N, C-alpha and C positions, 0 to 999 in steps of 0.2 A: 092283211098280209104281214107275216112276221119278218123281223129283220134280224138275221143271224150273222154269220161270218161274211163280211162284205165281199171278199175275194171268191170264196166258194159259192155263195148265193148268187153273186153276179155271173159267175162262170156257168153255173147250172141253168140259171134263168136264160142266159144268152143261148146256150146250146138247145135248151128246150124250145125257145121261141124260134130259133132257126129251123129246128126239126119240124115244128108245127107249121111254120111258113112254107117250108118245102112240101109238106104233106098236103096243105090246102091248095098250094099252087099246082101240085100234081093232080089234084082232083079237077 
């Protein structure tokens, strides 16, 4: 896993993980 801009990467990762969690929980 690449480490880029801490703020942007962390924000995108958090939103992606929350979306994935919501998606899987929805299933």
